[in-house]
DSSP file (Angstrom, degrees, kcal/mol; ACC not computed):
  #  RESIDUE AA STRUCTURE BP1 BP2  ACC     N-H-->O    O-->H-N    N-H-->O    O-->H-N    TCO  KAPPA ALPHA  PHI   PSI    X-CA   Y-CA   Z-CA
    1    1 A M              0   0    0      0, 0.0    25,-0.1     0, 0.0     0, 0.0   0.000 360.0 360.0 360.0 140.8  152.7  140.5  240.9
    2    2 A T        -     0   0    0     22,-0.2    22,-0.3    23,-0.1     0, 0.0  -0.641 360.0-113.7 -90.6 136.5  154.5  140.2  237.6
    3    3 A P        -     0   0    0      0, 0.0    21,-0.3     0, 0.0     2,-0.2  -0.233  32.0-105.4 -67.2 157.7  156.8  143.1  236.6
    4    4 A K        -     0   0    0     19,-0.1     2,-0.4     1,-0.0    17,-0.0  -0.583  27.3-126.8 -81.6 142.6  155.9  145.2  233.6
    5    5 A K  E     -A   22   0A   0     17,-2.2    17,-2.5    -2,-0.2     2,-0.4  -0.749  27.3-160.3 -87.5 136.8  157.9  144.8  230.4
    6    6 A T  E     -A   21   0A   0     -2,-0.4     2,-0.5    15,-0.2    15,-0.2  -0.973  10.3-169.3-124.5 133.5  159.3  148.1  229.1
    7    7 A A  E     -A   20   0A   0     13,-2.0    13,-2.8    -2,-0.4     2,-0.5  -0.991   8.1-158.7-122.4 123.2  160.5  148.8  225.6
    8    8 A E  E     +A   19   0A   0     -2,-0.5     2,-0.3    11,-0.2    11,-0.2  -0.860  17.9 165.4 -99.5 129.9  162.4  152.0  224.9
    9    9 A R  E     -A   18   0A   0      9,-2.5     9,-3.4    -2,-0.5     2,-0.4  -0.972  26.4-133.6-139.6 159.4  162.7  153.5  221.4
   10   10 A S  E     -A   17   0A   0     -2,-0.3     2,-0.6     7,-0.2     7,-0.2  -0.887  20.0-123.2-117.0 143.9  163.7  156.8  220.0
   11   11 A D     >  -     0   0    0      5,-3.1     4,-2.4    -2,-0.4     5,-0.2  -0.746  15.5-149.7 -86.2 122.9  161.8  158.8  217.3
   12   12 A E  T  4 S+     0   0    0     -2,-0.6    -1,-0.2     1,-0.2    -2,-0.0   0.836  91.2  48.9 -65.9 -36.2  164.1  159.4  214.4
   13   13 A K  T  4 S+     0   0    0      1,-0.1    -1,-0.2     3,-0.1    -2,-0.0   0.913 125.8  23.5 -71.5 -43.8  162.5  162.7  213.4
   14   14 A T  T  4 S-     0   0    0      2,-0.2    -2,-0.2     0, 0.0    -1,-0.1   0.622  92.7-132.1-103.1 -12.9  162.4  164.4  216.8
   15   15 A G     <  +     0   0    0     -4,-2.4     2,-0.3     1,-0.3    -3,-0.1   0.606  59.7 138.0  79.3   6.8  165.2  162.6  218.6
   16   16 A T        -     0   0    0     -5,-0.2    -5,-3.1     1,-0.0     2,-0.4  -0.655  49.9-132.1 -92.9 144.9  162.9  162.0  221.6
   17   17 A K  E     -A   10   0A   0     -2,-0.3     2,-0.3    -7,-0.2    -7,-0.2  -0.733  22.1-168.0 -95.2 139.4  162.8  158.7  223.5
   18   18 A T  E     -A    9   0A   0     -9,-3.4    -9,-2.5    -2,-0.4     2,-0.4  -0.927  11.4-141.4-124.8 156.7  159.5  157.0  224.3
   19   19 A T  E     -A    8   0A   0     -2,-0.3     2,-0.6   -11,-0.2   -11,-0.2  -0.977   3.4-156.5-122.0 129.3  158.7  154.1  226.6
   20   20 A D  E     -A    7   0A   0    -13,-2.8   -13,-2.0    -2,-0.4     2,-0.6  -0.919  12.4-161.8-102.5 111.2  156.1  151.5  225.8
   21   21 A E  E     -A    6   0A   0     -2,-0.6   -15,-0.2   -15,-0.2    -2,-0.0  -0.866   9.0-176.3 -99.6 126.8  154.9  149.9  229.0
   22   22 A K  E     -A    5   0A   0    -17,-2.5   -17,-2.2    -2,-0.6     2,-0.2  -0.979  25.4-127.5-122.7 119.7  153.2  146.5  228.5
   23   23 A P        -     0   0    0      0, 0.0     2,-0.7     0, 0.0     3,-0.4  -0.428  25.6-129.0 -65.2 133.3  151.7  144.7  231.4
   24   24 A A  S    S-     0   0    0    -21,-0.3   -22,-0.2   -22,-0.3    -2,-0.0  -0.770  76.0 -26.7 -88.0 114.7  153.0  141.1  231.5
   25   25 A D  S    S+     0   0    0     -2,-0.7     2,-0.5     1,-0.2    -1,-0.2   0.895  89.0 164.2  55.8  50.3  150.3  138.4  231.8
   26   26 A K        -     0   0    0     -3,-0.4    -1,-0.2   -25,-0.1     3,-0.1  -0.844  35.4-127.1 -99.5 133.9  147.8  140.8  233.5
   27   27 A A        -     0   0    0     -2,-0.5     2,-0.1     1,-0.1     3,-0.1  -0.475  34.9 -96.8 -77.5 146.7  144.2  139.8  233.7
   28   28 A P        -     0   0    0      0, 0.0    -1,-0.1     0, 0.0     2,-0.0  -0.392  44.1-102.2 -68.6 145.9  141.7  142.3  232.4
   29   29 A K        -     0   0    0     -2,-0.1     2,-0.4    -3,-0.1    -3,-0.0  -0.339  33.0-164.4 -66.3 144.3  140.0  144.5  235.0
   30   30 A Q        -     0   0    0     -3,-0.1     2,-0.1     3,-0.0    -1,-0.0  -0.999   9.2-146.1-127.5 129.8  136.5  143.6  236.0
   31   31 A D    >   -     0   0    0     -2,-0.4     3,-2.1     1,-0.1     4,-0.2  -0.439  32.1-101.1 -92.2 170.3  134.4  146.2  237.8
   32   32 A A  G >  S+     0   0    0      1,-0.3     3,-1.2     2,-0.2    -1,-0.1   0.747 117.7  64.5 -61.6 -24.3  131.8  145.3  240.4
   33   33 A S  G 3  S+     0   0    0      1,-0.2    -1,-0.3     3,-0.0    -3,-0.0   0.573  84.4  76.7 -73.7  -8.8  128.9  145.7  238.0
   34   34 A A  G <   +     0   0    0     -3,-2.1    -1,-0.2     2,-0.1    -2,-0.2   0.536  68.4 111.7 -82.8  -4.2  130.2  142.8  235.9
   35   35 A S    <   -     0   0    0     -3,-1.2     2,-0.5    -4,-0.2    -4,-0.0  -0.371  63.1-137.3 -67.4 149.1  128.9  140.2  238.4
   36   36 A V        -     0   0    0     -2,-0.1     2,-0.8    40,-0.0    -2,-0.1  -0.923   2.9-144.6-114.4 127.1  126.1  138.2  237.1
   37   37 A A        -     0   0    0     -2,-0.5     2,-0.2     2,-0.0    38,-0.0  -0.814  23.7-156.7 -92.1 108.5  123.0  137.2  239.0
   38   38 A L        -     0   0    0     -2,-0.8     2,-0.3    38,-0.1    38,-0.2  -0.557   3.9-155.9 -87.1 147.6  122.0  133.7  238.0
   39   39 A I  E     -B   75   0B   0     36,-2.8    36,-2.8    -2,-0.2     2,-0.1  -0.874  18.9-114.4-118.5 156.0  118.5  132.3  238.3
   40   40 A D  E  >  -B   74   0B   0     -2,-0.3     4,-2.6    34,-0.2     5,-0.2  -0.295  35.6 -94.2 -86.4 174.2  117.4  128.7  238.6
   41   41 A L  H  > S+     0   0    0     32,-1.0     4,-2.3     1,-0.2     5,-0.2   0.869 122.9  50.3 -56.5 -43.5  115.4  126.6  236.1
   42   42 A E  H  > S+     0   0    0      1,-0.2     4,-1.9     2,-0.2    -1,-0.2   0.904 111.1  47.8 -63.0 -40.4  112.1  127.2  237.7
   43   43 A Q  H  > S+     0   0    0      2,-0.2     4,-2.2     1,-0.2    -2,-0.2   0.875 112.3  51.2 -66.9 -37.5  112.6  131.0  237.9
   44   44 A M  H  X S+     0   0    0     -4,-2.6     4,-2.0     1,-0.2    -2,-0.2   0.897 108.7  51.6 -64.1 -39.4  113.7  131.0  234.1
   45   45 A A  H  X>S+     0   0    0     -4,-2.3     5,-2.8    -5,-0.2     4,-0.6   0.897 111.4  47.1 -62.9 -40.7  110.5  129.0  233.3
   46   46 A K  H  <5S+     0   0    0     -4,-1.9    -1,-0.2     3,-0.2    -2,-0.2   0.865 110.6  50.6 -69.7 -37.6  108.4  131.6  235.0
   47   47 A Q  H  <5S+     0   0    0     -4,-2.2    -1,-0.2     1,-0.2    -2,-0.2   0.851 115.9  41.9 -69.9 -33.2  110.1  134.5  233.5
   48   48 A L  H  <5S-     0   0    0     -4,-2.0    -1,-0.2    -5,-0.1    -2,-0.2   0.524 110.3-124.0 -84.1  -7.6  109.7  133.0  229.9
   49   49 A K  T  <5S+     0   0    0     -4,-0.6     2,-0.2     1,-0.2    -3,-0.2   0.909  73.3 115.8  58.4  45.4  106.1  131.9  230.9
   50   50 A L  S   <S-     0   0    0     -5,-2.8    -1,-0.2    -6,-0.1    -2,-0.1  -0.744  70.3 -95.4-127.4 176.1  107.0  128.3  230.0
   51   51 A T     >  -     0   0    0     -2,-0.2     4,-1.8    -3,-0.1     5,-0.1  -0.561  34.8-112.3 -86.3 160.4  107.2  125.0  231.9
   52   52 A P  H  > S+     0   0    0      0, 0.0     4,-2.1     0, 0.0     5,-0.2   0.867 119.5  55.7 -60.2 -35.2  110.5  123.8  233.2
   53   53 A A  H  > S+     0   0    0      1,-0.2     4,-2.1     2,-0.2     5,-0.1   0.901 105.0  51.8 -62.3 -41.1  110.3  120.9  230.7
   54   54 A Q  H  > S+     0   0    0      1,-0.2     4,-2.1     2,-0.2    -1,-0.2   0.887 109.3  49.7 -61.8 -43.1  109.9  123.4  227.9
   55   55 A V  H  X S+     0   0    0     -4,-1.8     4,-1.9     2,-0.2    -1,-0.2   0.869 108.0  53.2 -62.7 -39.3  113.0  125.2  229.1
   56   56 A R  H  X S+     0   0    0     -4,-2.1     4,-2.4     2,-0.2    -2,-0.2   0.898 108.9  50.7 -63.7 -42.3  115.0  122.0  229.3
   57   57 A K  H  X S+     0   0    0     -4,-2.1     4,-2.1     1,-0.2     6,-0.2   0.908 108.1  51.7 -66.2 -38.8  114.0  121.2  225.7
   58   58 A M  H  X>S+     0   0    0     -4,-2.1     5,-1.9     2,-0.2     6,-1.1   0.882 109.4  51.4 -67.0 -34.2  115.2  124.7  224.6
   59   59 A L  H ><5S+     0   0    0     -4,-1.9     3,-0.9     2,-0.2    -2,-0.2   0.950 110.3  48.0 -63.8 -47.8  118.6  124.0  226.4
   60   60 A R  H 3<5S+     0   0    0     -4,-2.4    -2,-0.2     1,-0.2    -1,-0.2   0.881 112.8  48.7 -58.0 -41.7  119.0  120.6  224.5
   61   61 A S  H 3<5S-     0   0    0     -4,-2.1    -1,-0.2    -5,-0.2    -2,-0.2   0.604 112.4-118.4 -78.5 -12.3  118.2  122.3  221.3
   62   62 A G  T <<5S+     0   0    0     -3,-0.9    -3,-0.2    -4,-0.8    -2,-0.1   0.564  78.4 123.6  88.7   8.6  120.6  125.2  221.8
   63   63 A Q  S   <S+     0   0    0     -5,-1.9     2,-0.3    -6,-0.2    -4,-0.2   0.836  81.9  17.1 -75.7 -26.3  118.0  127.9  221.7
   64   64 A I  S    S-     0   0    0     -6,-1.1     2,-0.3    -9,-0.1    -2,-0.2  -0.924  75.7-134.4-133.5 162.0  119.1  129.1  225.1
   65   65 A R        +     0   0    0     -2,-0.3    11,-0.3    11,-0.1     2,-0.3  -0.881  27.1 157.2-118.1 151.7  122.2  128.6  227.3
   66   66 A G        -     0   0    0     -2,-0.3     2,-0.4     9,-0.1     9,-0.2  -0.949  28.1-127.8-156.4 172.9  122.6  127.8  230.9
   67   67 A V  E     -C   74   0B   0      7,-2.7     7,-2.9    -2,-0.3     2,-0.7  -0.970  18.4-124.9-129.3 145.2  125.3  126.2  233.3
   68   68 A K  E     -C   73   0B   0     -2,-0.4     2,-0.5     5,-0.2     5,-0.2  -0.805  26.0-175.7 -93.5 121.7  125.0  123.5  235.7
   69   69 A V  E >  S-C   72   0B   0      3,-3.0     3,-1.4    -2,-0.7    -2,-0.0  -0.967  75.7 -17.0-115.8 117.0  126.1  124.4  239.2
   70   70 A D  T 3  S-     0   0    0     -2,-0.5    -1,-0.2     1,-0.3     3,-0.1   0.860 129.9 -53.3  51.1  39.7  126.0  121.7  241.7
   71   71 A G  T 3  S+     0   0    0      1,-0.2     2,-0.4    -3,-0.1    -1,-0.3   0.494 118.5 107.3  79.5   6.3  123.8  119.7  239.4
   72   72 A E  E <  S- C   0  69B   0     -3,-1.4    -3,-3.0   -31,-0.0     2,-0.3  -0.941  73.0-114.3-118.1 137.1  121.2  122.4  239.0
   73   73 A W  E     - C   0  68B   0     -2,-0.4   -32,-1.0    -5,-0.2     2,-0.4  -0.519  33.0-171.1 -71.4 130.9  120.7  124.5  235.9
   74   74 A Q  E     -BC  40  67B   0     -7,-2.9    -7,-2.7    -2,-0.3     2,-0.4  -0.958   1.8-163.5-122.1 141.6  121.5  128.2  236.3
   75   75 A F  E     -B   39   0B   0    -36,-2.8   -36,-2.8    -2,-0.4    -9,-0.1  -0.959  24.4-136.2-130.3 144.8  120.7  130.9  233.8
   76   76 A N     >  -     0   0    0     -2,-0.4     4,-2.4   -11,-0.3     5,-0.2  -0.879  23.0-156.6 -92.0 107.3  121.8  134.5  233.1
   77   77 A P  H  > S+     0   0    0      0, 0.0     4,-2.6     0, 0.0     5,-0.2   0.864  89.7  52.5 -57.4 -38.9  118.4  136.1  232.3
   78   78 A K  H  > S+     0   0    0      1,-0.2     4,-2.1     2,-0.2     5,-0.2   0.930 110.6  47.7 -61.3 -45.3  119.9  138.9  230.3
   79   79 A L  H  > S+     0   0    0      2,-0.2     4,-2.3     1,-0.2    -1,-0.2   0.904 111.8  50.3 -62.0 -45.1  121.9  136.5  228.1
   80   80 A V  H  X S+     0   0    0     -4,-2.4     4,-2.7     1,-0.2     5,-0.2   0.927 110.6  49.3 -62.5 -46.7  118.8  134.3  227.6
   81   81 A Q  H  X S+     0   0    0     -4,-2.6     4,-2.2     1,-0.2    -1,-0.2   0.877 111.0  50.3 -63.8 -35.1  116.7  137.4  226.6
   82   82 A Q  H  X S+     0   0    0     -4,-2.1     4,-2.4     2,-0.2    -1,-0.2   0.889 110.9  49.0 -70.3 -35.9  119.4  138.5  224.1
   83   83 A M  H  X S+     0   0    0     -4,-2.3     4,-1.8     2,-0.2    -2,-0.2   0.919 113.6  45.7 -69.5 -39.2  119.6  135.0  222.6
   84   84 A L  H  X S+     0   0    0     -4,-2.7     4,-2.1     1,-0.2    -2,-0.2   0.882 112.1  52.9 -70.8 -33.8  115.8  134.8  222.2
   85   85 A G  H  X S+     0   0    0     -4,-2.2     4,-1.3    -5,-0.2    -2,-0.2   0.918 109.0  48.2 -59.3 -46.4  115.8  138.3  220.8
   86   86 A R  H  <>S+     0   0    0     -4,-2.4     5,-2.8     1,-0.2     4,-0.4   0.874 110.2  52.3 -63.4 -38.6  118.4  137.5  218.2
   87   87 A R  H ><5S+     0   0    0     -4,-1.8     3,-0.9     1,-0.2    -1,-0.2   0.877 106.8  53.0 -63.8 -42.0  116.4  134.4  217.2
   88   88 A A  H 3<5S+     0   0    0     -4,-2.1    -1,-0.2     1,-0.2    -2,-0.2   0.807 109.8  48.6 -65.1 -27.6  113.3  136.4  216.7
   89   89 A K  T 3<5S-     0   0    0     -4,-1.3    -1,-0.2    -3,-0.2    -2,-0.2   0.469 118.8-112.6 -90.5  -3.8  115.2  138.8  214.4
   90   90 A G  T < 5       0   0    0     -3,-0.9    -3,-0.2    -4,-0.4    -2,-0.1   0.731 360.0 360.0  82.6  20.6  116.6  135.9  212.4
   91   91 A K      <       0   0    0     -5,-2.8    -4,-0.2    -6,-0.1    -5,-0.1   0.436 360.0 360.0 -96.5 360.0  120.2  136.3  213.4
């Protein structure tokens, strides 16, 4: 674990010393609810009521995003719904 960097300074008006602790190279905390459940191409197609070919076409055109894991497309359904919702609103 990397030690914390500490900077000490004094307040001219009050004469009190304060310490600023800054974590050095510390990754942001992630809680357990931050994990993402991914679904495959066929499940995404069913959820969108489209064919897998239509979902692939949306991927190529940039309308939705996915990631390839071990050669298979995987999707975050919440992110896809957000993207499609923004497109429907014209953003």
